[in-house]
N, C-alpha and C positions, 0 to 999 in steps of 0.2 A: 640197704640203706638208701643209696642214690641210684637213680637210673644211670645208664652209661652217659647220656647227654647231661644230666644233672651233675654227675661226677666231674666231667670235663669243665662245666661252667663253674663249679666250686673251685677247682684247681686254677682255672684262668683268673677268677676273682682274687685269689691269693697272690698270684703273680702280678696282676695289675697293681694291687696294693704295694707289693715290694717295689715295683717300678717307680711308683709315686714317692714312696719313702726314700729310695736311693737318689732320685732326682732332687728332692728337697735337701737331703743331706749333702749331696754333691755341690749344689748351688750355694748352700750355706758355707760349706768349707771354702769355696772360692771367694765369697763375699767377706767372710770373717776370718780369713787366714791369719791376720795379724794377732788375733786373740788365741790362736792355737800354738801349741809347741811347734818349733820349726820343722821337725821331722814329719809331724802330722800334716802341717800346712803344705809342705813340699810334695807329699805323696797322696794325701787323701782324695783329692779331686779325681785323679786318674783311676785310683782303686775303686772308688764309688761309681765312676762312670762305667767301668768294666763290669761291676756287679749289676748295674742297671741293664747293661747289654745282655748279660747272662739271663736275667729274669725275663727280658724281652723275648729271647729265644725260647725260654721255657713256656712263656705264654703262647707263642706261635706253634711250638712243637710239643704241646702238652701230652700228647700220646706217645712221644718218643722218650728215649732214655736220658738220664742226666749226662751221660758221656757224649751223646749226640749234641745236646745243648752246649756242653763244654767245648767240644770241637768247633761248632759253628761260631760261638762267642769269641773264642780265641782267634779264629781265622778272621772274623769280621774286624776285631780290634787291631790285629796286625795289619790288615789291608788298609784300614784308615790311617794307621801310623805311617806305613810305607808310602801312602798316597801323598803324604806331606813333603816327600822328596820332589814331587811334581809341582812346579811353581808357575804354571801358566796363568796368564792375566785373568781369564774367566773364573778359575777356581779360587784364585787369590781374592777376587771380587766377592765371591760367596763367603770366603773366610773373614772378610772385613765386617760382616754383620755378626752380632752376638750369637744368634742361633747357628750360623754357619761355622763360627769359631768353636762353639761347644761340640758340634757334631764332627766337623772335619779337622779340628785342631789348626795349629798355625805353623809349627815347625817340627821336623823330625827329631826325636830324642830316643836313643837306644834304651835309656832307663825306663821310658814309658812302656816298653815291651814287658819289662819285669813287673812294673806296677799292674799292668793289665792281667798278667798271668796270676799274680798274687790275688787281685780282686776276684777273678773268676774262680780260683781255687777256694777262696773264702765263701763266695756265693754258693758254689756247688756243695761245699761241706755243710753250710747252713741248710741248704735244700735237702740234702740227704738226712741231716739230723732231724729236720722237721717231719720227715717221713710222710709227706702228703700223699695219701693214697686215694 
């Protein structure tokens, strides 16, 4: 059906679409939190961010397994969260900008590690269920 190159292009286009969708959902959840149930408003942004990270790694590592993307995504999210314990002036300056705050976060929260794990588990489950071959 597809050539090898065409197959990877197809898979990458699916993952790019997922990245865009989860960025949009995540930003919407942050902007419209007051319209959401409290449990959703408190957790959705981090869960959706982690899902976007997972699909980003699937895009980059399209030829690797879901488990590989799961591992790299979880590691990346945890590193970002633990980096929030580091409060040097230069990185706090980056965090003061909206994009820097979205990528680097602002303050360490242990519960975020749980949110990231849940988000990546959901994303990997959806990925497996979609069975993109």
